[in-house]
N, C-alpha and C positions, 0 to 999 in steps of 0.2 A: 194284612188283606189276606182275605179267610179265601182258597181257591177249593172248588171241587175236583176230587181223583177221583181213579176207579180202584178195582181189583187189583189191578195192573201193576199197581207202583206198590203192595202192599207184600212183604218179606214173610209179612207171619210172625208173631210172639206173642207169647199167651202169659203171663203172671200172675198164675194161680192163687188168690189169697183165699175165697173162702168160698162156698157152693152159692148160684144167684137164687138164692130163699128165699122169702118173705119181704121184709122190707132193706134191702141190698140192691143195689144195680152196678153196670159193670161202666167203663170208661173207655174209649177206644181211637188212641191219638195218633192222628197222620201226619207223616211228613212230604213234601214233595218240595225236592231240591233244585232248578233248577240253573243256568248258566257253567260258565267255563271252571275247572279246580275246585267242587267241592270239598270238605273237609271226610277224606276215610272212614276217619272213627267216628261218624256221625255226632249222634245230642244225647242230651239223657234228659229224662221226662221227671217232674214230680207230681206228685197230689198234695196240697194243704201245707206245704213244707216236708213231706218226709223226704224217705232216702231218695233219688235218681236212679233212676231205670233208664240200661240203655237202651235205644233207637238209632237202626240206622237213619243214612239223607235223604233216602227213599224208602217207609215203612211203615208198620205200622205196631201198635203196642196195645193189648187189651189191657186194662187193670179194674180183675174182682173184687166184689165182694164188698163198695162199696155203699155209706148208707146213703138212705132217699135222702134227696135239698140237694142244697149247692155245694159243688165243689171248686177248689182254684187252681188248675192244671198248668205245670210250667214246663216250658221248652228249653234251656241252657246247651251252655255247651258249644254255640256255634261257636266256627271258625275268624278269626280278625276280616278276612272276604268276604265273609255271608252274614246275610243280616236276614232275622225275620220278619215278614211283613206282620207291619200290624203292631203291636205287645205280645212280648212273649206269655204273658202270663190271661188266660182267657178262664172264665165263669162257664160249669156245665153242670146242668140241673141234673141228678138223677134221677129214675124213675127206677119201681120197685119192677126186677125181673128185667130191666129192657137194657140194654148198649144203648147210650149216646156217641156219635160220634165228634172230634172235636183236631181241625184241623191247622195244621199249619205250613206258610208258603215261608219258605228260604233261597233266596237271591243270592248267585254267590258272585261275586267278578273276578277278574284275571287275575295270581297273583299278583304279578309286575306292571299291573296294566300296559299302556300304552309305551309309557316311559320306558327309553333305555337307559342301561344298567351304566354306570359311572367308573362304578367299581368294584372288586372282588376281592374276597379276604377266607383264604381257605385255612381253616382249624386241626385240633386233633378230632377226627371222623366226625366233621362238619366244616360247612360253611358259610359267607353269610356274604349280602349284597349292600349296595345301597343304590337307588337306581335317580335319574337327571332330574325329578320330585325329591329327592330329599327322603323318599320312603323305603326306611331298612327292609329286609328281607331275611331271616337266618335258611338252613336246612340242614336233616343229617340226624345226630347224636344228643340227645337233649335231657342224660341225665341228672347234670348240674342247673335244666332250668338258662344255658346257654345261648336257646333259641330265641328267650325272649318273647314266647308266645306267653305268658303264662301258664304251661304247662312243662312235663316234664317229661313230653310224650317225642318218640323219636319223628321226625317229619320227614320225609322220601322227597317229595317240594316245599317251594320255599313257602315259610312262613312270615306273617308281616310281624315285625318287633311291633308287641306292644304301647299303648300309651300318648299314638299322635302325634310325636318329637318328628322336625324332620330334620335331619344328618347331613351332614357331607364327605362322612368318612364312617367305617366298622371295620374292627384290630376282630379276629379271631382270636384264640389262644386254644389253653387246653383244655379249662373248663370255666371260660370267664372269655366275656365277649364285653368290647368297651365304645364307644362311637362320640363322635362331636359333634353337636347343635348347629344347626346355619347363627348361632350365637355364641359358638365358639366353649358353651359348657358341655363337659365327659362326664358320657351315664356310662356305668357298667351293671351288666346281669352276668346270673351264672353263678356260679362258687363263690361264697363270698357275700353276694349281695343279692341273689333270689331271681326269680323266672321273667321278672319284669323291670326295665330300667330305672336306675338306681342315679340320682347326681352325684358325683364324687365331690364328698367334701371339700371347702376348703376355697374354695369361690375363685380360684385359676382360671382365666382364660387362656382355651392350647389351641393348636393350629395345627397341630399330630396328632395321634395316640399310635402308641404300639402295646398290642399283648404279649408276656412272656409262660413260662409257665406256673407260676407260682407271682407274679409282681405283674405292673402298667407303668411301662412312662410316656409322659408327656412332652411338650416341645413348642413352649411360648412364642409369641413372636420378636420375643428383642431374643430370643434362640438359649433362654436359659433349660435347661433338663430338669425335671420333676420325676419322681419316679416314686411308687407306694407298694403299701403290701410285701411280702414274705423276705427277709433281708439275713436268713440263716446266711448264705455263702458269698454276701457282697451284692447280690443284683442292685439294690437301690442306691449303692454309689454313696454314701456319704460319709463313708470314714470310719462307720460304728456296727456292731451286728444287730443296732435295734432295727425290730419288724415296724411299718407307719403302716396303718389306717389309711392316713390323707397323704398329699401330694408331700414328699419331703427333698428339698434343692438339693441335687449331686452337688457332689466338693466338686473342688479345684477351680472355681471360677469363670468356667470354660463358654464359652460361645460356639452354640452347634445350631449346622446347619440342618442336620437329620440325625436321630432316632430307631435302632433298632433293639427288643426285648427277645432276648432267646429264654433256654433252658439253663434258667440259675444265675443267664449273665446278663449284659448288655456291651452295649455298643451306641457308639457314636462320631460323627464326622464336624468340624471345629471350622472355623470361616475359615479360616485357611487352608483348609484340606489334609487335615490332621488328622487319623483317626487311634481314638482312644476306647479303651476296654476297660470294664472291670464286670468283679464277682468269681466264679467257679473257674479257675483251674484247665488249660486243653485245648481252648477254642479263642484265648486274647487277645493272643500275636506275640504275645513275651510271657517266661516262665514264671509265676506268682512265686514270691516268697512265706508268703501270711500260711501258719495254717489255722483252718477255720475250723473244721471240726475232721471226726478221725472216722474213716470209710470202715465197717464194721463184714461187710464180705471179703474185701481184700486184708485187713488190719492192717493197715496204712493211712496215711495222712490225706484229708481232703485240703488239697491249698487253695485260696482264693487271692484274690485283692477286694482291698473294699473301697475302696477309690477309685478312678480315672488314671489309668496310665498309657503310654501313649502307644499306636502297636508300630515293631519294630520292621524297620528296610528302608524307612523312609517317605513310602510312596505317598503322592500325596492322590487324595482320592473324592470323587463326588457324591456318594452313598454307601453304604452300607447295608447286609443283610448276616442275620442270626440265625443257627440251630439248632441242634443237640450236636455242641461236640463240634460245629463245623460255622465258617463263618466264611463269606465274602465280599468283596469289596469291589465297583468298580469305578476308575479314572477318567478324568474330565473326559478324554476322547471316545471311552468306553471301552478301555479293555476289562477282561475281570482276569481278579488274583482271588486266592481262595487259599486258606489254612487252617489247621485245626485236625477232623480226621483226614483230611485230603494234606497231596495226594493219601491213596490208601493206606500208607506203611505215615502215615500222620507228618507235619510239618506246623513248627512254634512258630518261624514268621511266613508269608505269603509270600504264596510262589505262583507263579500265571499259567492258568486255563489255558490250556492247549486249541490249534483249529485253528487261531487267527481270525475271528470274529469279533467286529463287533458289537456292542451292546445297550440299547436307550434305561434297561432297565434289569433288574434281577431281585429273584426271590428266594429267601432259604426258608426249609424246614428241616428238622431230624438232619439227615445226613446227605443231603441236597440240593444242589440246588438248578436254580432255571432264570434262563435272560430271556428278553425280545431281539432279535439281535438285529442289525439294518436292513427294512427289509420287512419288519414284521414278523419273522420267522419265529417261530419260539425252540430251544435246544434246552436240552436238561444231562446234569454230569454227576457225579460223584453216584451213592445209592439209587440206581433206577431200576425201576419196573419194566419187568422182561415180560411178568403173566401176573393179575392181582394178586398184592400181597407177595410178591417175588419178586428179587428185581438180583441187581448182579453191580458192582462197581465200573464204571468206566473213566478215566479221566477228564478225556477227551466228551466236547458238548456231542447231544446225540439227541436230533431233529425229533422230535413229537409231531408223532405218525397223523397223517388227515391232511397236513395241506394248506390250512387255517393262517389268517393271519391275524395274527394280536395287536393290538394297544398296549394292554399291560397284562401281565402275570404275577399270579401266587400260588406260597408250595403251602401243600399242607403235609403230614408225618405220612400220610400213603395213597393224596391223592393232591390233582393239582388244579387250580382255577384260570381261568383267562378270559380278559372283555378286548373281540374284534373291534377294529375298528369304529365299526356302527353301532358301537353299543352292545351288542351280543355275547351274553357271558355261557362261559362252555367246561364243561368240568370231565376230570379222566383221572384214573388209579383205583383204588379198593371203595368200594358198595356197599360195603353191609350195613352202613347205617342212613342210605341216602346221602350221604354225603355229595354222592355228584348230584342230587337234584330232575334227577328228570323223572322221577314216580316210580324207581323201580329199584334192588334193588342189587343189580349187576355191576359186578363190574368190567371197567373195562380202560383196554391202555391209548383208546383211539377217543378224543374229547369229544362228549355228547350234548346236546343240548341245553339246558335247563330249562324247565319245566316252567309256560306259564310266560313263556316271551309270544311277544305275534310273530 
């Protein structure tokens, strides 16, 4: 429906093509946007299929020098949460030396709707989450299309993942994001896939999915581990060096209960509680013996394990998290152990995280671990921020400031996110690309509420 607007809505923008004399006239496109969370990038107006011209969410654009007669004016670029009233293509009759107005009414709904967040995943300068209605959202850096909204534009607030799919979870990586639908099908977007979700080939049903540096792994209901993507340093665990565009079975015949993909390596926990890792050496929990490549900067070999091998130390683990040369696991009674570049001097084998806390969950990225302790308080250790993009190493868990209670937590490279028991999402840390999701680019070491929530 076309609505009337007044001059107070116009920001004013004129694109001169030719003087309005003789048999030419003008068209003035007007946009009136209502509702929460309008697209800050505005829209695009085109005439008769020509090049689009930028117009603000509440603005006006005069296109001059059009021949007398009928022309088709089109408005494009509305975000997934914004809908144009009526048809986004309108026909207007241009008269000589006149200016014809054509108005587009755009209505936007809340980015996250009324549903609570079920989970969030913090990646490399971006974040994603799924609400309890199964709608997936992403925000932050979008250079590879990893937000899944069909663009490569950074978003400081949640953008709806395109395609209308219903998700149970999403996993944010470095430039690739993957998710599982309610039908247990895997979809990925971003680096290697494009800016909208693409079904993962192979037809395998998964119950969990995890995204690493340049590879992805999925877990089936039967406990089978499958990985795909880059296998330069053995991250797929197939026993060879071949990369794969489709899910490939992890070697060894192991039955897993959880998997975690990290920076060129992967770890998993089996039914019996034994942890296995494979890929590049450094945080595998054992010393790899295979030379997989040559490191030019150090002029030394890059060691790896192309097949799963058990983490040394004999610990029984319930779950495991991987980062960049930094791995942590939780025992069934909630005790945290880490290895790799932890402690600061590094350890091949798991060492206990001091402090005496017990955790219900743990997240790892880069060289930092975070966990939700009994009672819901969040704590982090390793390389933790003391100021935006500035950090210091601490072996003992440090409480996240702000006093919030969390149900789950996820760790990105320079930021973290968590969901409270009532389903509210918060993020904290660096925010150069809008990865905190609060509509700004201001970093915060105190958790801030992700925009668009009730």
